[in-house]
Every structure is written in structure tokens, then in C-alpha cells.
N, CA, C and O atoms as CSV, one atom per row, in Angstrom:
chain,resi,resn,atom,element,x,y,z
A,1,MET,N,N,21.341,-22.155,-33.842
A,1,MET,CA,C,21.795,-20.772,-33.844
A,1,MET,C,C,23.021,-20.644,-32.949
A,1,MET,O,O,23.140,-21.334,-31.936
A,2,THR,N,N,23.902,-19.777,-33.325
A,2,THR,CA,C,25.065,-19.515,-32.486
A,2,THR,C,C,24.672,-18.556,-31.372
A,2,THR,O,O,23.601,-17.950,-31.397
A,3,ILE,N,N,25.557,-18.434,-30.401
A,3,ILE,CA,C,25.285,-17.520,-29.299
A,3,ILE,C,C,25.204,-16.079,-29.802
A,3,ILE,O,O,24.432,-15.280,-29.273
A,4,ALA,N,N,25.993,-15.749,-30.817
A,4,ALA,CA,C,25.951,-14.396,-31.382
A,4,ALA,C,C,24.587,-14.127,-32.019
A,4,ALA,O,O,24.037,-13.036,-31.870
A,5,GLU,N,N,24.049,-15.101,-32.716
A,5,GLU,CA,C,22.744,-14.949,-33.358
A,5,GLU,C,C,21.632,-14.805,-32.319
A,5,GLU,O,O,20.741,-13.968,-32.459
A,6,VAL,N,N,21.699,-15.629,-31.280
A,6,VAL,CA,C,20.688,-15.560,-30.216
A,6,VAL,C,C,20.803,-14.227,-29.480
A,6,VAL,O,O,19.792,-13.603,-29.158
A,7,SER,N,N,22.012,-13.800,-29.221
A,7,SER,CA,C,22.251,-12.527,-28.559
A,7,SER,C,C,21.620,-11.384,-29.341
A,7,SER,O,O,20.953,-10.519,-28.772
A,8,LYS,N,N,21.837,-11.391,-30.640
A,8,LYS,CA,C,21.285,-10.331,-31.486
A,8,LYS,C,C,19.764,-10.426,-31.568
A,8,LYS,O,O,19.069,-9.415,-31.458
A,9,LYS,N,N,19.249,-11.634,-31.760
A,9,LYS,CA,C,17.808,-11.823,-31.922
A,9,LYS,C,C,17.023,-11.360,-30.704
A,9,LYS,O,O,15.967,-10.743,-30.843
A,10,TYR,N,N,17.537,-11.655,-29.503
A,10,TYR,CA,C,16.806,-11.335,-28.276
A,10,TYR,C,C,17.361,-10.119,-27.537
A,10,TYR,O,O,16.896,-9.773,-26.450
A,11,ASP,N,N,18.362,-9.475,-28.143
A,11,ASP,CA,C,18.966,-8.282,-27.540
A,11,ASP,C,C,19.429,-8.555,-26.113
A,11,ASP,O,O,19.113,-7.817,-25.179
A,12,ILE,N,N,20.183,-9.630,-25.979
A,12,ILE,CA,C,20.772,-10.025,-24.702
A,12,ILE,C,C,22.255,-10.251,-24.974
A,12,ILE,O,O,22.616,-10.859,-25.981
A,13,SER,N,N,23.101,-9.774,-24.097
A,13,SER,CA,C,24.531,-9.951,-24.337
A,13,SER,C,C,24.916,-11.432,-24.268
A,13,SER,O,O,24.261,-12.234,-23.603
A,14,GLN,N,N,25.975,-11.758,-24.959
A,14,GLN,CA,C,26.477,-13.130,-24.932
A,14,GLN,C,C,26.900,-13.518,-23.518
A,14,GLN,O,O,26.705,-14.658,-23.095
A,15,ASP,N,N,27.475,-12.571,-22.797
A,15,ASP,CA,C,27.868,-12.846,-21.412
A,15,ASP,C,C,26.650,-13.192,-20.552
A,15,ASP,O,O,26.714,-14.085,-19.708
A,16,THR,N,N,25.549,-12.486,-20.769
A,16,THR,CA,C,24.332,-12.766,-20.013
A,16,THR,C,C,23.802,-14.151,-20.352
A,16,THR,O,O,23.377,-14.887,-19.462
A,17,LEU,N,N,23.823,-14.513,-21.630
A,17,LEU,CA,C,23.383,-15.849,-22.026
A,17,LEU,C,C,24.238,-16.932,-21.368
A,17,LEU,O,O,23.714,-17.935,-20.882
A,18,ARG,N,N,25.551,-16.725,-21.355
A,18,ARG,CA,C,26.447,-17.698,-20.707
A,18,ARG,C,C,26.155,-17.780,-19.212
A,18,ARG,O,O,26.126,-18.865,-18.631
A,19,TYR,N,N,25.939,-16.616,-18.598
A,19,TYR,CA,C,25.623,-16.562,-17.168
A,19,TYR,C,C,24.320,-17.301,-16.886
A,19,TYR,O,O,24.261,-18.119,-15.968
A,20,TYR,N,N,23.287,-17.026,-17.653
A,20,TYR,CA,C,22.008,-17.708,-17.461
A,20,TYR,C,C,22.156,-19.217,-17.563
A,20,TYR,O,O,21.540,-19.963,-16.801
A,21,GLU,N,N,22.969,-19.660,-18.498
A,21,GLU,CA,C,23.188,-21.095,-18.645
A,21,GLU,C,C,23.971,-21.641,-17.451
A,21,GLU,O,O,23.642,-22.700,-16.918
A,22,ARG,N,N,24.996,-20.918,-17.042
A,22,ARG,CA,C,25.854,-21.371,-15.942
A,22,ARG,C,C,25.082,-21.524,-14.632
A,22,ARG,O,O,25.340,-22.452,-13.865
A,23,ILE,N,N,24.134,-20.618,-14.372
A,23,ILE,CA,C,23.389,-20.678,-13.102
A,23,ILE,C,C,22.136,-21.534,-13.198
A,23,ILE,O,O,21.404,-21.678,-12.219
A,24,GLY,N,N,21.886,-22.100,-14.367
A,24,GLY,CA,C,20.739,-22.985,-14.519
A,24,GLY,C,C,19.443,-22.273,-14.858
A,24,GLY,O,O,18.366,-22.862,-14.767
A,25,LEU,N,N,19.538,-21.022,-15.245
A,25,LEU,CA,C,18.340,-20.271,-15.597
A,25,LEU,C,C,17.783,-20.721,-16.943
A,25,LEU,O,O,16.571,-20.703,-17.162
A,26,ILE,N,N,18.663,-21.117,-17.824
A,26,ILE,CA,C,18.245,-21.789,-19.050
A,26,ILE,C,C,18.955,-23.137,-19.071
A,26,ILE,O,O,20.112,-23.241,-18.665
A,27,PRO,N,N,18.266,-24.159,-19.541
A,27,PRO,CA,C,18.897,-25.486,-19.575
A,27,PRO,C,C,20.173,-25.457,-20.421
A,27,PRO,O,O,20.330,-24.608,-21.299
A,28,SER,N,N,21.072,-26.393,-20.144
A,28,SER,CA,C,22.332,-26.460,-20.877
A,28,SER,C,C,22.090,-26.522,-22.379
A,28,SER,O,O,21.235,-27.265,-22.861
A,29,VAL,N,N,22.855,-25.732,-23.095
A,29,VAL,CA,C,22.738,-25.657,-24.540
A,29,VAL,C,C,23.727,-26.645,-25.161
A,29,VAL,O,O,24.888,-26.718,-24.756
A,30,ASN,N,N,23.254,-27.393,-26.139
A,30,ASN,CA,C,24.144,-28.339,-26.837
A,30,ASN,C,C,25.249,-27.588,-27.558
A,30,ASN,O,O,25.111,-26.412,-27.897
A,31,ARG,N,N,26.336,-28.288,-27.781
A,31,ARG,CA,C,27.468,-27.699,-28.500
A,31,ARG,C,C,27.773,-28.536,-29.729
A,31,ARG,O,O,27.556,-29.748,-29.745
A,32,ASN,N,N,28.281,-27.866,-30.761
A,32,ASN,CA,C,28.656,-28.605,-31.967
A,32,ASN,C,C,30.025,-29.254,-31.773
A,32,ASN,O,O,30.601,-29.176,-30.688
A,33,LYS,N,N,30.536,-29.880,-32.801
A,33,LYS,CA,C,31.818,-30.601,-32.704
A,33,LYS,C,C,32.975,-29.689,-32.311
A,33,LYS,O,O,33.956,-30.136,-31.718
A,34,SER,N,N,32.850,-28.419,-32.645
A,34,SER,CA,C,33.901,-27.456,-32.312
A,34,SER,C,C,33.740,-26.870,-30.911
A,34,SER,O,O,34.548,-26.046,-30.484
A,35,GLY,N,N,32.697,-27.295,-30.196
A,35,GLY,CA,C,32.462,-26.797,-28.842
A,35,GLY,C,C,31.686,-25.498,-28.792
A,35,GLY,O,O,31.560,-24.895,-27.727
A,36,ILE,N,N,31.168,-25.060,-29.916
A,36,ILE,CA,C,30.407,-23.807,-29.981
A,36,ILE,C,C,28.948,-24.101,-29.661
A,36,ILE,O,O,28.372,-25.073,-30.148
A,37,ARG,N,N,28.363,-23.243,-28.833
A,37,ARG,CA,C,26.958,-23.430,-28.469
A,37,ARG,C,C,26.089,-23.418,-29.727
A,37,ARG,O,O,26.277,-22.606,-30.633
A,38,ASP,N,N,25.135,-24.347,-29.748
A,38,ASP,CA,C,24.221,-24.479,-30.880
A,38,ASP,C,C,22.797,-24.459,-30.340
A,38,ASP,O,O,22.244,-25.496,-29.973
A,39,TYR,N,N,22.209,-23.263,-30.295
A,39,TYR,CA,C,20.882,-23.079,-29.714
A,39,TYR,C,C,19.807,-23.663,-30.626
A,39,TYR,O,O,19.762,-23.382,-31.824
A,40,THR,N,N,18.949,-24.478,-30.032
A,40,THR,CA,C,17.817,-25.044,-30.756
A,40,THR,C,C,16.621,-24.108,-30.600
A,40,THR,O,O,16.685,-23.116,-29.875
A,41,GLU,N,N,15.542,-24.434,-31.282
A,41,GLU,CA,C,14.307,-23.655,-31.138
A,41,GLU,C,C,13.821,-23.711,-29.690
A,41,GLU,O,O,13.346,-22.712,-29.150
A,42,GLU,N,N,13.943,-24.879,-29.067
A,42,GLU,CA,C,13.537,-25.041,-27.663
A,42,GLU,C,C,14.386,-24.165,-26.745
A,42,GLU,O,O,13.864,-23.535,-25.826
A,43,ASP,N,N,15.701,-24.124,-26.995
A,43,ASP,CA,C,16.588,-23.260,-26.208
A,43,ASP,C,C,16.160,-21.805,-26.352
A,43,ASP,O,O,16.129,-21.058,-25.374
A,44,CYS,N,N,15.836,-21.415,-27.563
A,44,CYS,CA,C,15.420,-20.031,-27.822
A,44,CYS,C,C,14.115,-19.702,-27.102
A,44,CYS,O,O,13.925,-18.573,-26.650
A,45,LYS,N,N,13.226,-20.666,-26.994
A,45,LYS,CA,C,11.984,-20.439,-26.252
A,45,LYS,C,C,12.291,-20.148,-24.788
A,45,LYS,O,O,11.655,-19.293,-24.171
A,46,TRP,N,N,13.274,-20.867,-24.233
A,46,TRP,CA,C,13.678,-20.609,-22.855
A,46,TRP,C,C,14.267,-19.209,-22.722
A,46,TRP,O,O,13.949,-18.487,-21.777
A,47,VAL,N,N,15.121,-18.825,-23.663
A,47,VAL,CA,C,15.731,-17.497,-23.628
A,47,VAL,C,C,14.641,-16.432,-23.665
A,47,VAL,O,O,14.672,-15.474,-22.892
A,48,GLU,N,N,13.684,-16.603,-24.561
A,48,GLU,CA,C,12.594,-15.647,-24.692
A,48,GLU,C,C,11.763,-15.580,-23.406
A,48,GLU,O,O,11.407,-14.494,-22.949
A,49,PHE,N,N,11.460,-16.735,-22.831
A,49,PHE,CA,C,10.688,-16.793,-21.589
A,49,PHE,C,C,11.424,-16.072,-20.465
A,49,PHE,O,O,10.840,-15.248,-19.761
A,50,ILE,N,N,12.700,-16.384,-20.301
A,50,ILE,CA,C,13.477,-15.774,-19.220
A,50,ILE,C,C,13.606,-14.273,-19.432
A,50,ILE,O,O,13.496,-13.503,-18.477
A,51,LYS,N,N,13.837,-13.849,-20.662
A,51,LYS,CA,C,13.941,-12.415,-20.926
A,51,LYS,C,C,12.636,-11.710,-20.550
A,51,LYS,O,O,12.656,-10.648,-19.928
A,52,CYS,N,N,11.523,-12.296,-20.923
A,52,CYS,CA,C,10.218,-11.721,-20.598
A,52,CYS,C,C,10.021,-11.637,-19.089
A,52,CYS,O,O,9.618,-10.596,-18.570
A,53,MET,N,N,10.299,-12.716,-18.394
A,53,MET,CA,C,10.094,-12.753,-16.944
A,53,MET,C,C,11.035,-11.792,-16.224
A,53,MET,O,O,10.625,-11.105,-15.288
A,54,ARG,N,N,12.290,-11.741,-16.655
A,54,ARG,CA,C,13.241,-10.815,-16.032
A,54,ARG,C,C,12.841,-9.374,-16.312
A,54,ARG,O,O,12.965,-8.507,-15.447
A,55,GLY,N,N,12.355,-9.120,-17.537
A,55,GLY,CA,C,11.909,-7.778,-17.888
A,55,GLY,C,C,10.755,-7.308,-17.012
A,55,GLY,O,O,10.587,-6.112,-16.775
A,56,ALA,N,N,9.968,-8.259,-16.538
A,56,ALA,CA,C,8.850,-7.933,-15.647
A,56,ALA,C,C,9.301,-7.866,-14.192
A,56,ALA,O,O,8.506,-7.552,-13.306
A,57,GLY,N,N,10.571,-8.160,-13.947
A,57,GLY,CA,C,11.103,-8.023,-12.594
A,57,GLY,C,C,11.078,-9.280,-11.750
A,57,GLY,O,O,11.344,-9.214,-10.550
A,58,LEU,N,N,10.766,-10.422,-12.342
A,58,LEU,CA,C,10.779,-11.650,-11.551
A,58,LEU,C,C,12.207,-11.953,-11.112
A,58,LEU,O,O,13.142,-11.794,-11.896
A,59,PRO,N,N,12.380,-12.385,-9.880
A,59,PRO,CA,C,13.727,-12.647,-9.364
A,59,PRO,C,C,14.370,-13.872,-10.024
A,59,PRO,O,O,13.697,-14.848,-10.356
A,60,ILE,N,N,15.657,-13.791,-10.198
A,60,ILE,CA,C,16.415,-14.902,-10.787
A,60,ILE,C,C,16.201,-16.178,-9.986
A,60,ILE,O,O,16.057,-17.258,-10.560
A,61,GLU,N,N,16.180,-16.059,-8.666
A,61,GLU,CA,C,16.036,-17.247,-7.812
A,61,GLU,C,C,14.729,-17.993,-8.099
A,61,GLU,O,O,14.711,-19.223,-8.165
A,62,ALA,N,N,13.646,-17.247,-8.267
A,62,ALA,CA,C,12.354,-17.870,-8.557
A,62,ALA,C,C,12.383,-18.551,-9.919
A,62,ALA,O,O,11.813,-19.628,-10.093
A,63,LEU,N,N,13.042,-17.928,-10.874
A,63,LEU,CA,C,13.119,-18.516,-12.210
A,63,LEU,C,C,14.004,-19.759,-12.228
A,63,LEU,O,O,13.705,-20.725,-12.931
A,64,ILE,N,N,15.084,-19.740,-11.466
A,64,ILE,CA,C,15.926,-20.932,-11.357
A,64,ILE,C,C,15.131,-22.077,-10.749
A,64,ILE,O,O,15.220,-23.218,-11.202
A,65,GLU,N,N,14.353,-21.763,-9.719
A,65,GLU,CA,C,13.518,-22.782,-9.090
A,65,GLU,C,C,12.513,-23.340,-10.096
A,65,GLU,O,O,12.286,-24.548,-10.149
A,66,TYR,N,N,11.916,-22.456,-10.891
A,66,TYR,CA,C,10.959,-22.902,-11.900
A,66,TYR,C,C,11.620,-23.843,-12.906
A,66,TYR,O,O,11.071,-24.901,-13.214
A,67,VAL,N,N,12.784,-23.470,-13.417
A,67,VAL,CA,C,13.490,-24.301,-14.401
A,67,VAL,C,C,13.858,-25.647,-13.785
A,67,VAL,O,O,13.722,-26.689,-14.426
A,68,THR,N,N,14.323,-25.618,-12.545
A,68,THR,CA,C,14.681,-26.861,-11.844
A,68,THR,C,C,13.469,-27.767,-11.715
A,68,THR,O,O,13.553,-28.966,-11.979
A,69,LEU,N,N,12.354,-27.201,-11.312
A,69,LEU,CA,C,11.122,-27.988,-11.195
A,69,LEU,C,C,10.692,-28.525,-12.562
A,69,LEU,O,O,10.288,-29.682,-12.679
A,70,PHE,N,N,10.778,-27.699,-13.572
A,70,PHE,CA,C,10.397,-28.121,-14.922
A,70,PHE,C,C,11.214,-29.334,-15.363
A,70,PHE,O,O,10.682,-30.278,-15.947
A,71,GLN,N,N,12.495,-29.294,-15.079
A,71,GLN,CA,C,13.379,-30.388,-15.491
A,71,GLN,C,C,13.098,-31.672,-14.721
A,71,GLN,O,O,13.483,-32.752,-15.169
A,72,GLN,N,N,12.437,-31.575,-13.576
A,72,GLN,CA,C,12.102,-32.761,-12.790
A,72,GLN,C,C,10.882,-33.500,-13.324
A,72,GLN,O,O,10.604,-34.623,-12.906
A,73,GLY,N,N,10.156,-32.877,-14.243
A,73,GLY,CA,C,9.055,-33.578,-14.888
A,73,GLY,C,C,7.675,-33.176,-14.423
A,73,GLY,O,O,7.492,-32.240,-13.645
A,74,ASP,N,N,6.700,-33.931,-14.938
A,74,ASP,CA,C,5.288,-33.604,-14.724
A,74,ASP,C,C,4.837,-33.645,-13.269
A,74,ASP,O,O,3.852,-32.999,-12.910
A,75,GLU,N,N,5.540,-34.393,-12.432
A,75,GLU,CA,C,5.121,-34.469,-11.028
A,75,GLU,C,C,5.283,-33.134,-10.305
A,75,GLU,O,O,4.798,-32.973,-9.185
A,76,THR,N,N,5.956,-32.185,-10.934
A,76,THR,CA,C,6.152,-30.871,-10.312
A,76,THR,C,C,5.208,-29.808,-10.865
A,76,THR,O,O,5.368,-28.620,-10.584
A,77,MET,N,N,4.237,-30.235,-11.643
A,77,MET,CA,C,3.344,-29.257,-12.285
A,77,MET,C,C,2.631,-28.366,-11.270
A,77,MET,O,O,2.528,-27.158,-11.479
A,78,GLU,N,N,2.147,-28.935,-10.196
A,78,GLU,CA,C,1.434,-28.140,-9.187
A,78,GLU,C,C,2.388,-27.150,-8.508
A,78,GLU,O,O,2.021,-26.003,-8.255
A,79,ALA,N,N,3.594,-27.594,-8.221
A,79,ALA,CA,C,4.578,-26.705,-7.600
A,79,ALA,C,C,4.943,-25.563,-8.556
A,79,ALA,O,O,5.102,-24.421,-8.125
A,80,ARG,N,N,5.075,-25.864,-9.834
A,80,ARG,CA,C,5.382,-24.826,-10.829
A,80,ARG,C,C,4.237,-23.829,-10.924
A,80,ARG,O,O,4.463,-22.621,-10.988
A,81,LYS,N,N,3.013,-24.334,-10.931
A,81,LYS,CA,C,1.845,-23.457,-10.996
A,81,LYS,C,C,1.812,-22.544,-9.776
A,81,LYS,O,O,1.553,-21.346,-9.899
A,82,GLN,N,N,2.075,-23.108,-8.602
A,82,GLN,CA,C,2.084,-22.321,-7.371
A,82,GLN,C,C,3.160,-21.233,-7.429
A,82,GLN,O,O,2.914,-20.089,-7.047
A,83,LEU,N,N,4.326,-21.590,-7.897
A,83,LEU,CA,C,5.417,-20.627,-8.021
A,83,LEU,C,C,5.034,-19.498,-8.970
A,83,LEU,O,O,5.251,-18.326,-8.660
A,84,LEU,N,N,4.471,-19.840,-10.110
A,84,LEU,CA,C,4.051,-18.817,-11.071
A,84,LEU,C,C,2.927,-17.956,-10.507
A,84,LEU,O,O,2.892,-16.749,-10.745
A,85,THR,N,N,2.019,-18.560,-9.770
A,85,THR,CA,C,0.924,-17.810,-9.152
A,85,THR,C,C,1.469,-16.798,-8.145
A,85,THR,O,O,1.035,-15.646,-8.115
A,86,GLU,N,N,2.413,-17.231,-7.332
A,86,GLU,CA,C,3.034,-16.317,-6.358
A,86,GLU,C,C,3.726,-15.156,-7.066
A,86,GLU,O,O,3.627,-14.008,-6.634
A,87,GLN,N,N,4.418,-15.460,-8.146
A,87,GLN,CA,C,5.118,-14.408,-8.880
A,87,GLN,C,C,4.138,-13.462,-9.561
A,87,GLN,O,O,4.381,-12.257,-9.634
A,88,ARG,N,N,3.029,-14.008,-10.059
A,88,ARG,CA,C,2.000,-13.162,-10.672
A,88,ARG,C,C,1.414,-12.213,-9.631
A,88,ARG,O,O,1.198,-11.035,-9.916
A,89,ASN,N,N,1.158,-12.717,-8.432
A,89,ASN,CA,C,0.615,-11.872,-7.364
A,89,ASN,C,C,1.593,-10.772,-6.984
A,89,ASN,O,O,1.198,-9.623,-6.789
A,90,ALA,N,N,2.854,-11.120,-6.880
A,90,ALA,CA,C,3.869,-10.113,-6.553
A,90,ALA,C,C,3.955,-9.065,-7.663
A,90,ALA,O,O,4.069,-7.871,-7.388
A,91,LEU,N,N,3.900,-9.517,-8.911
A,91,LEU,CA,C,3.952,-8.591,-10.041
A,91,LEU,C,C,2.724,-7.683,-10.046
A,91,LEU,O,O,2.842,-6.485,-10.300
A,92,SER,N,N,1.562,-8.238,-9.771
A,92,SER,CA,C,0.337,-7.428,-9.701
A,92,SER,C,C,0.464,-6.341,-8.647
A,92,SER,O,O,0.051,-5.202,-8.866
A,93,ASN,N,N,1.035,-6.694,-7.506
A,93,ASN,CA,C,1.246,-5.700,-6.449
A,93,ASN,C,C,2.207,-4.608,-6.909
A,93,ASN,O,O,1.991,-3.429,-6.628
A,94,ARG,N,N,3.256,-4.996,-7.610
A,94,ARG,CA,C,4.219,-4.005,-8.119
A,94,ARG,C,C,3.563,-3.095,-9.156
A,94,ARG,O,O,3.847,-1.898,-9.204
A,95,VAL,N,N,2.691,-3.660,-9.981
A,95,VAL,CA,C,1.985,-2.845,-10.980
A,95,VAL,C,C,1.147,-1.785,-10.278
A,95,VAL,O,O,1.146,-0.626,-10.691
A,96,VAL,N,N,0.435,-2.167,-9.225
A,96,VAL,CA,C,-0.372,-1.205,-8.470
A,96,VAL,C,C,0.535,-0.117,-7.892
A,96,VAL,O,O,0.222,1.070,-7.987
A,97,GLU,N,N,1.653,-0.519,-7.295
A,97,GLU,CA,C,2.588,0.454,-6.730
A,97,GLU,C,C,3.126,1.385,-7.807
A,97,GLU,O,O,3.243,2.591,-7.591
A,98,MET,N,N,3.453,0.822,-8.972
A,98,MET,CA,C,3.982,1.639,-10.067
A,98,MET,C,C,2.930,2.615,-10.582
A,98,MET,O,O,3.257,3.758,-10.898
A,99,LYS,N,N,1.675,2.185,-10.671
A,99,LYS,CA,C,0.608,3.082,-11.100
A,99,LYS,C,C,0.448,4.228,-10.108
A,99,LYS,O,O,0.259,5.377,-10.507
A,100,ASN,N,N,0.525,3.920,-8.824
A,100,ASN,CA,C,0.433,4.961,-7.796
A,100,ASN,C,C,1.592,5.934,-7.905
A,100,ASN,O,O,1.407,7.145,-7.787
A,101,THR,N,N,2.781,5.408,-8.128
A,101,THR,CA,C,3.961,6.262,-8.281
A,101,THR,C,C,3.837,7.129,-9.527
A,101,THR,O,O,4.180,8.311,-9.502
A,102,LEU,N,N,3.349,6.546,-10.608
A,102,LEU,CA,C,3.153,7.303,-11.841
A,102,LEU,C,C,2.172,8.446,-11.617
A,102,LEU,O,O,2.402,9.567,-12.073
A,103,GLN,N,N,1.093,8.166,-10.924
A,103,GLN,CA,C,0.114,9.220,-10.650
A,103,GLN,C,C,0.730,10.326,-9.796
A,103,GLN,O,O,0.485,11.510,-10.026
A,104,ARG,N,N,1.519,9.932,-8.825
A,104,ARG,CA,C,2.166,10.934,-7.968
A,104,ARG,C,C,3.129,11.794,-8.778
A,104,ARG,O,O,3.186,13.010,-8.600
A,105,LEU,N,N,3.890,11.151,-9.676
A,105,LEU,CA,C,4.800,11.912,-10.545
A,105,LEU,C,C,4.019,12.852,-11.458
A,105,LEU,O,O,4.406,14.007,-11.636
A,106,ASN,N,N,2.933,12.370,-12.031
A,106,ASN,CA,C,2.108,13.217,-12.890
A,106,ASN,C,C,1.583,14.423,-12.129
A,106,ASN,O,O,1.590,15.537,-12.652
A,107,ASN,N,N,1.131,14.214,-10.902
A,107,ASN,CA,C,0.644,15.317,-10.073
A,107,ASN,C,C,1.756,16.317,-9.781
A,107,ASN,O,O,1.547,17.529,-9.846
A,108,LYS,N,N,2.922,15.806,-9.463
A,108,LYS,CA,C,4.057,16.678,-9.151
A,108,LYS,C,C,4.453,17.504,-10.375
A,108,LYS,O,O,4.688,18.707,-10.268
A,109,ILE,N,N,4.525,16.854,-11.530
A,109,ILE,CA,C,4.875,17.560,-12.762
A,109,ILE,C,C,3.825,18.619,-13.086
A,109,ILE,O,O,4.158,19.731,-13.496
A,110,GLU,N,N,2.563,18.267,-12.900
A,110,GLU,CA,C,1.489,19.216,-13.159
A,110,GLU,C,C,1.610,20.441,-12.251
A,110,GLU,O,O,1.374,21.566,-12.691
A,111,SER,N,N,1.973,20.227,-11.001
A,111,SER,CA,C,2.119,21.375,-10.096
A,111,SER,C,C,3.264,22.280,-10.553
A,111,SER,O,O,3.169,23.502,-10.437
A,112,TYR,N,N,4.338,21.694,-11.069
A,112,TYR,CA,C,5.437,22.510,-11.596
A,112,TYR,C,C,4.989,23.269,-12.842
A,112,TYR,O,O,5.316,24.444,-13.013
A,113,GLU,N,N,4.240,22.593,-13.709
A,113,GLU,CA,C,3.761,23.254,-14.924
A,113,GLU,C,C,2.837,24.421,-14.580
A,113,GLU,O,O,2.901,25.469,-15.223
A,114,GLN,N,N,1.979,24.249,-13.571
A,114,GLN,CA,C,1.089,25.330,-13.152
A,114,GLN,C,C,1.888,26.480,-12.569
A,114,GLN,O,O,1.558,27.646,-12.785
A,115,SER,N,N,2.936,26.154,-11.832
A,115,SER,CA,C,3.779,27.183,-11.243
A,115,SER,C,C,4.482,27.988,-12.336
A,115,SER,O,O,4.545,29.216,-12.272
A,116,VAL,N,N,4.999,27.296,-13.321
A,116,VAL,CA,C,5.665,27.978,-14.437
A,116,VAL,C,C,4.659,28.844,-15.192
A,116,VAL,O,O,4.971,29.971,-15.578
A,117,PHE,N,N,3.464,28.322,-15.400
A,117,PHE,CA,C,2.421,29.074,-16.095
A,117,PHE,C,C,2.095,30.374,-15.344
A,117,PHE,O,O,1.968,31.437,-15.952
A,118,ARG,N,N,1.963,30.272,-14.020
A,118,ARG,CA,C,1.664,31.478,-13.215
A,118,ARG,C,C,2.802,32.492,-13.306
A,118,ARG,O,O,2.561,33.692,-13.440
A,119,LYS,N,N,4.039,32.011,-13.233
A,119,LYS,CA,C,5.183,32.934,-13.295
A,119,LYS,C,C,5.263,33.609,-14.658
A,119,LYS,O,O,5.560,34.800,-14.742
A,120,GLU,N,N,5.001,32.857,-15.726
A,120,GLU,CA,C,5.006,33.445,-17.051
A,120,GLU,C,C,3.902,34.490,-17.187
A,120,GLU,O,O,4.091,35.536,-17.809
A,121,LYS,N,N,2.764,34.194,-16.602
A,121,LYS,CA,C,1.638,35.116,-16.648
A,121,LYS,C,C,1.993,36.408,-15.927
A,121,LYS,O,O,1.651,37.493,-16.398
A,122,GLU,N,N,2.670,36.305,-14.798
A,122,GLU,CA,C,3.085,37.490,-14.040
A,122,GLU,C,C,4.084,38.316,-14.838
A,122,GLU,O,O,4.063,39.545,-14.782
A,123,LEU,N,N,4.957,37.646,-15.580
A,123,LEU,CA,C,5.960,38.373,-16.365
A,123,LEU,C,C,5.342,39.148,-17.520
A,123,LEU,O,O,5.903,40.148,-17.969
A,124,ARG,N,N,4.209,38.703,-17.995
A,124,ARG,CA,C,3.532,39.374,-19.114
A,124,ARG,C,C,2.839,40.672,-18.681
A,124,ARG,O,O,2.477,41.489,-19.529
A,125,ARG,N,N,2.661,40.861,-17.424
A,125,ARG,CA,C,1.947,42.050,-16.921
A,125,ARG,C,C,2.752,43.295,-17.068
A,125,ARG,O,O,2.293,44.374,-16.694
């Protein structure tokens, strides 16, 4: 697949794909004879993985470390698992914080709705 096709398929800009490759977030993509990036199915799996992880808020630095460890082979499996576990714990904490924030927003909105309801009721008198 070309970079344009991958960009469209995963809704990621071509510049972002180039950046991810340049910083090592996705392994280097092979190029055809004309020098155009030629994404394989494996490359696309990396793009999909990184998009998912970034969408969940995982830091680029942690993902670069994960990719680096992955490229070093099976001897890094425990380190990769530990890294993913740490990121899962951080994400779980953020989910709890987000749920608390959502509840607070819901309460605040409800208080405004009740206030508007009371004012409308007073106007009907």
C-alpha cells in the first residue's frame, strides 16, 4: 500500500506516518524502486497498533521503547510485558479520573438544568 492509501485507511495524515517512521514509532517501511513507501500488511498492523495506543493516550516515548524492545527479539518479552502492564495501569487510573470528571460534569449540567427549570416555572406564574 502507498502512504496515501494507509493514510486514508487509518485516518492518519501522511505527515504523521512519516513522523512515526522517522522517530522509530513504526519500523522502517520498505520502498519500491521509485523510492515510494510500500506498506506491507505487517507495517499496517504496526500503524493500527500505534493509532490505537495513541488514541488511548499512551505516551510516544513508551511506544518507542516498546518498538525498540520488540525489534531486539524474544529476550525482551518480559520487559515488553512490564512496559505494557505499566501503561495499562496508568490508563486504568486515567479512566477512573475521567469517569469522576464525567460525573462531576453531569452533576454540574443537572444543576443548571434545574435552575433553568425553576426560572421557567417562575415565569409561568
